[in-house]
ChimeraX commands (.cxc) that place a marker at each C-alpha (Angstrom):
marker #1 position -0.01,-0.01,-0.01 radius 0.5
marker #1 position 1.37,3.43,-0.90 radius 0.5
marker #1 position 1.41,6.64,1.07 radius 0.5
marker #1 position 0.63,10.14,-0.19 radius 0.5
marker #1 position 3.69,11.49,1.55 radius 0.5
marker #1 position 6.05,11.89,-1.41 radius 0.5
marker #1 position 7.61,15.39,-1.35 radius 0.5
marker #1 position 7.18,17.37,-4.56 radius 0.5
marker #1 position 10.10,19.50,-5.69 radius 0.5
marker #1 position 8.19,22.50,-6.99 radius 0.5
marker #1 position 4.84,23.76,-8.27 radius 0.5
marker #1 position 1.37,23.18,-6.90 radius 0.5
marker #1 position 0.38,19.79,-5.59 radius 0.5
marker #1 position -2.71,18.29,-7.07 radius 0.5
marker #1 position -4.30,15.20,-5.57 radius 0.5
marker #1 position -5.81,12.97,-8.28 radius 0.5
marker #1 position -9.42,11.96,-8.31 radius 0.5
marker #1 position -9.64,8.50,-6.72 radius 0.5
marker #1 position -13.17,7.55,-7.78 radius 0.5
marker #1 position -15.50,8.31,-10.68 radius 0.5
marker #1 position -19.10,7.19,-10.95 radius 0.5
marker #1 position -22.02,8.22,-13.15 radius 0.5
marker #1 position -25.48,8.24,-11.57 radius 0.5
marker #1 position -28.50,9.48,-13.58 radius 0.5
marker #1 position -26.45,11.60,-16.02 radius 0.5
marker #1 position -24.31,13.15,-13.24 radius 0.5
marker #1 position -20.56,12.32,-13.13 radius 0.5
marker #1 position -19.31,12.19,-9.54 radius 0.5
marker #1 position -15.61,12.51,-8.84 radius 0.5
marker #1 position -14.01,12.26,-5.40 radius 0.5
marker #1 position -10.65,12.26,-3.74 radius 0.5
marker #1 position -8.40,14.05,-1.30 radius 0.5
marker #1 position -8.14,17.85,-1.25 radius 0.5
marker #1 position -5.61,18.42,1.55 radius 0.5
marker #1 position -3.66,15.83,3.46 radius 0.5
marker #1 position -2.18,16.58,6.88 radius 0.5
marker #1 position 1.56,16.17,7.42 radius 0.5
marker #1 position 2.26,15.86,3.66 radius 0.5
marker #1 position 4.48,18.37,1.90 radius 0.5
marker #1 position 2.66,20.60,-0.58 radius 0.5
marker #1 position 3.93,22.22,-3.77 radius 0.5
marker #1 position 5.72,24.86,-1.75 radius 0.5
marker #1 position 7.38,22.22,0.52 radius 0.5
marker #1 position 5.20,23.19,3.45 radius 0.5
marker #1 position 3.00,21.01,5.68 radius 0.5
marker #1 position -0.12,21.58,7.72 radius 0.5
marker #1 position -1.50,19.55,10.56 radius 0.5
marker #1 position -5.02,18.09,10.84 radius 0.5
marker #1 position -6.39,20.98,12.99 radius 0.5
marker #1 position -5.24,23.46,10.32 radius 0.5
marker #1 position -6.75,21.30,7.55 radius 0.5
marker #1 position -10.05,21.45,9.53 radius 0.5
marker #1 position -9.91,25.27,9.74 radius 0.5
marker #1 position -9.17,25.60,6.02 radius 0.5
marker #1 position -11.98,23.16,5.11 radius 0.5
marker #1 position -14.50,24.90,7.36 radius 0.5
marker #1 position -13.62,28.37,6.08 radius 0.5
marker #1 position -13.85,27.13,2.47 radius 0.5
marker #1 position -17.22,25.41,3.01 radius 0.5
marker #1 position -18.64,28.42,4.87 radius 0.5
marker #1 position -17.66,30.64,1.93 radius 0.5
marker #1 position -19.10,28.06,-0.58 radius 0.5
marker #1 position -22.45,28.07,1.27 radius 0.5
marker #1 position -22.43,31.91,1.06 radius 0.5
marker #1 position -21.91,31.86,-2.69 radius 0.5
marker #1 position -18.17,31.41,-3.24 radius 0.5
marker #1 position -17.55,30.79,-6.94 radius 0.5
marker #1 position -15.66,27.56,-7.48 radius 0.5
marker #1 position -12.79,27.78,-9.94 radius 0.5
marker #1 position -10.97,25.29,-12.09 radius 0.5
marker #1 position -7.17,25.56,-12.26 radius 0.5
marker #1 position -7.32,28.54,-9.88 radius 0.5
marker #1 position -8.94,30.69,-12.57 radius 0.5
marker #1 position -9.65,34.11,-11.16 radius 0.5
marker #1 position -6.58,33.88,-8.94 radius 0.5
marker #1 position -3.24,35.63,-9.58 radius 0.5
marker #1 position -4.38,37.28,-12.80 radius 0.5
marker #1 position -6.19,34.31,-14.36 radius 0.5
marker #1 position -9.67,35.24,-15.49 radius 0.5
marker #1 position -12.63,33.18,-14.36 radius 0.5
marker #1 position -13.80,33.06,-18.00 radius 0.5
marker #1 position -10.60,31.38,-19.18 radius 0.5
marker #1 position -11.20,28.23,-21.26 radius 0.5
marker #1 position -11.24,25.07,-19.21 radius 0.5
marker #1 position -13.35,26.22,-16.26 radius 0.5
marker #1 position -15.39,23.25,-15.12 radius 0.5
marker #1 position -19.11,23.41,-14.36 radius 0.5
marker #1 position -19.48,21.47,-11.09 radius 0.5
marker #1 position -21.00,21.52,-7.61 radius 0.5
marker #1 position -19.90,20.04,-4.30 radius 0.5
marker #1 position -21.92,16.98,-3.32 radius 0.5
marker #1 position -19.78,16.01,-0.31 radius 0.5
marker #1 position -16.98,17.45,1.81 radius 0.5
marker #1 position -15.58,16.01,5.01 radius 0.5
marker #1 position -12.48,15.51,7.13 radius 0.5
marker #1 position -11.71,11.82,7.79 radius 0.5
marker #1 position -12.01,10.55,11.32 radius 0.5
marker #1 position -10.19,7.27,10.56 radius 0.5
marker #1 position -7.50,6.05,8.17 radius 0.5
marker #1 position -9.07,5.76,4.71 radius 0.5
marker #1 position -7.94,3.65,1.78 radius 0.5
marker #1 position -8.80,4.73,-1.72 radius 0.5
marker #1 position -7.45,2.53,-4.45 radius 0.5
marker #1 position -4.01,1.45,-3.25 radius 0.5
marker #1 position -3.35,4.56,-1.17 radius 0.5
marker #1 position -3.93,4.95,2.55 radius 0.5
marker #1 position -4.77,8.45,3.80 radius 0.5
marker #1 position -4.21,9.61,7.41 radius 0.5
marker #1 position -6.80,10.76,9.84 radius 0.5
marker #1 position -7.64,14.38,9.20 radius 0.5
marker #1 position -7.50,14.26,5.39 radius 0.5
marker #1 position -9.99,16.53,3.68 radius 0.5
marker #1 position -11.99,14.67,1.07 radius 0.5
marker #1 position -14.42,16.16,-1.46 radius 0.5
marker #1 position -16.85,14.85,-4.08 radius 0.5
marker #1 position -18.07,16.95,-7.03 radius 0.5
marker #1 position -21.12,16.40,-9.12 radius 0.5
marker #1 position -20.64,17.38,-12.79 radius 0.5
marker #1 position -23.70,17.64,-15.05 radius 0.5
marker #1 position -22.54,19.64,-18.05 radius 0.5
marker #1 position -21.28,17.56,-21.02 radius 0.5
marker #1 position -18.11,19.57,-21.85 radius 0.5
marker #1 position -17.01,19.53,-18.21 radius 0.5
marker #1 position -17.62,15.77,-17.97 radius 0.5
marker #1 position -15.50,15.26,-21.08 radius 0.5
marker #1 position -12.61,17.28,-19.57 radius 0.5
marker #1 position -12.62,14.92,-16.58 radius 0.5
marker #1 position -13.13,11.69,-18.53 radius 0.5
marker #1 position -10.32,12.62,-20.95 radius 0.5
marker #1 position -7.96,13.33,-18.08 radius 0.5
marker #1 position -7.59,17.04,-18.94 radius 0.5
marker #1 position -8.94,17.82,-15.46 radius 0.5
marker #1 position -7.86,15.15,-13.01 radius 0.5
marker #1 position -7.75,16.20,-9.42 radius 0.5
marker #1 position -8.28,18.63,-6.59 radius 0.5
marker #1 position -5.99,21.52,-5.77 radius 0.5
marker #1 position -6.37,24.45,-3.39 radius 0.5
marker #1 position -4.95,27.92,-3.63 radius 0.5
marker #1 position -4.56,30.34,-0.74 radius 0.5
marker #1 position -2.35,32.61,1.26 radius 0.5
marker #1 position -0.61,31.48,4.41 radius 0.5
marker #1 position 1.57,32.90,7.10 radius 0.5
marker #1 position 4.77,31.33,8.53 radius 0.5
marker #1 position 5.30,30.76,12.16 radius 0.5
marker #1 position 8.74,29.50,13.19 radius 0.5
marker #1 position 8.57,27.00,16.02 radius 0.5
marker #1 position 11.34,26.02,18.40 radius 0.5
marker #1 position 12.35,22.34,18.28 radius 0.5
marker link #1:1,2 radius 0.2
marker link #1:2,3 radius 0.2
marker link #1:3,4 radius 0.2
marker link #1:4,5 radius 0.2
marker link #1:5,6 radius 0.2
marker link #1:6,7 radius 0.2
marker link #1:7,8 radius 0.2
marker link #1:8,9 radius 0.2
marker link #1:9,10 radius 0.2
marker link #1:10,11 radius 0.2
marker link #1:11,12 radius 0.2
marker link #1:12,13 radius 0.2
marker link #1:13,14 radius 0.2
marker link #1:14,15 radius 0.2
marker link #1:15,16 radius 0.2
marker link #1:16,17 radius 0.2
marker link #1:17,18 radius 0.2
marker link #1:18,19 radius 0.2
marker link #1:19,20 radius 0.2
marker link #1:20,21 radius 0.2
marker link #1:21,22 radius 0.2
marker link #1:22,23 radius 0.2
marker link #1:23,24 radius 0.2
marker link #1:24,25 radius 0.2
marker link #1:25,26 radius 0.2
marker link #1:26,27 radius 0.2
marker link #1:27,28 radius 0.2
marker link #1:28,29 radius 0.2
marker link #1:29,30 radius 0.2
marker link #1:30,31 radius 0.2
marker link #1:31,32 radius 0.2
marker link #1:32,33 radius 0.2
marker link #1:33,34 radius 0.2
marker link #1:34,35 radius 0.2
marker link #1:35,36 radius 0.2
marker link #1:36,37 radius 0.2
marker link #1:37,38 radius 0.2
marker link #1:38,39 radius 0.2
marker link #1:39,40 radius 0.2
marker link #1:40,41 radius 0.2
marker link #1:41,42 radius 0.2
marker link #1:42,43 radius 0.2
marker link #1:43,44 radius 0.2
marker link #1:44,45 radius 0.2
marker link #1:45,46 radius 0.2
marker link #1:46,47 radius 0.2
marker link #1:47,48 radius 0.2
marker link #1:48,49 radius 0.2
marker link #1:49,50 radius 0.2
marker link #1:50,51 radius 0.2
marker link #1:51,52 radius 0.2
marker link #1:52,53 radius 0.2
marker link #1:53,54 radius 0.2
marker link #1:54,55 radius 0.2
marker link #1:55,56 radius 0.2
marker link #1:56,57 radius 0.2
marker link #1:57,58 radius 0.2
marker link #1:58,59 radius 0.2
marker link #1:59,60 radius 0.2
marker link #1:60,61 radius 0.2
marker link #1:61,62 radius 0.2
marker link #1:62,63 radius 0.2
marker link #1:63,64 radius 0.2
marker link #1:64,65 radius 0.2
marker link #1:65,66 radius 0.2
marker link #1:66,67 radius 0.2
marker link #1:67,68 radius 0.2
marker link #1:68,69 radius 0.2
marker link #1:69,70 radius 0.2
marker link #1:70,71 radius 0.2
marker link #1:71,72 radius 0.2
marker link #1:72,73 radius 0.2
marker link #1:73,74 radius 0.2
marker link #1:74,75 radius 0.2
marker link #1:75,76 radius 0.2
marker link #1:76,77 radius 0.2
marker link #1:77,78 radius 0.2
marker link #1:78,79 radius 0.2
marker link #1:79,80 radius 0.2
marker link #1:80,81 radius 0.2
marker link #1:81,82 radius 0.2
marker link #1:82,83 radius 0.2
marker link #1:83,84 radius 0.2
marker link #1:84,85 radius 0.2
marker link #1:85,86 radius 0.2
marker link #1:86,87 radius 0.2
marker link #1:87,88 radius 0.2
marker link #1:88,89 radius 0.2
marker link #1:89,90 radius 0.2
marker link #1:90,91 radius 0.2
marker link #1:91,92 radius 0.2
marker link #1:92,93 radius 0.2
marker link #1:93,94 radius 0.2
marker link #1:94,95 radius 0.2
marker link #1:95,96 radius 0.2
marker link #1:96,97 radius 0.2
marker link #1:97,98 radius 0.2
marker link #1:98,99 radius 0.2
marker link #1:99,100 radius 0.2
marker link #1:100,101 radius 0.2
marker link #1:101,102 radius 0.2
marker link #1:102,103 radius 0.2
marker link #1:103,104 radius 0.2
marker link #1:104,105 radius 0.2
marker link #1:105,106 radius 0.2
marker link #1:106,107 radius 0.2
marker link #1:107,108 radius 0.2
marker link #1:108,109 radius 0.2
marker link #1:109,110 radius 0.2
marker link #1:110,111 radius 0.2
marker link #1:111,112 radius 0.2
marker link #1:112,113 radius 0.2
marker link #1:113,114 radius 0.2
marker link #1:114,115 radius 0.2
marker link #1:115,116 radius 0.2
marker link #1:116,117 radius 0.2
marker link #1:117,118 radius 0.2
marker link #1:118,119 radius 0.2
marker link #1:119,120 radius 0.2
marker link #1:120,121 radius 0.2
marker link #1:121,122 radius 0.2
marker link #1:122,123 radius 0.2
marker link #1:123,124 radius 0.2
marker link #1:124,125 radius 0.2
marker link #1:125,126 radius 0.2
marker link #1:126,127 radius 0.2
marker link #1:127,128 radius 0.2
marker link #1:128,129 radius 0.2
marker link #1:129,130 radius 0.2
marker link #1:130,131 radius 0.2
marker link #1:131,132 radius 0.2
marker link #1:132,133 radius 0.2
marker link #1:133,134 radius 0.2
marker link #1:134,135 radius 0.2
marker link #1:135,136 radius 0.2
marker link #1:136,137 radius 0.2
marker link #1:137,138 radius 0.2
marker link #1:138,139 radius 0.2
marker link #1:139,140 radius 0.2
marker link #1:140,141 radius 0.2
marker link #1:141,142 radius 0.2
marker link #1:142,143 radius 0.2
marker link #1:143,144 radius 0.2
marker link #1:144,145 radius 0.2
marker link #1:145,146 radius 0.2
marker link #1:146,147 radius 0.2
marker link #1:147,148 radius 0.2
view
């Protein structure tokens, strides 16, 4: 069984969809969004309580009308209307209370998992073709140096 703890060297980490299922014309994709104690694309880590805060803040904003973006469109100069923006909605979001295995990968307690429902044909094709293949988050953080 593999672990998601491989350290990327640069760029943004993207966690691949681990499940796809079509139910009554809707394509559902699910997988990890943020994994505690795993290095991200900036070689930083967060612990499970911070994952929980990020997830809750994101979901609160989503419930208040936050526009979901594909490939961080609308962030850092990318326009929301850029080609490739997926049409999707969140059908499930939770932080794991136990170890979870998806495929051949085991995820630690505190992993944020999400499932999207995708109804629009072009967006489904982007996922099925592999053009869009996982979850990624963008944000701003602050460093705090800790003594050993």
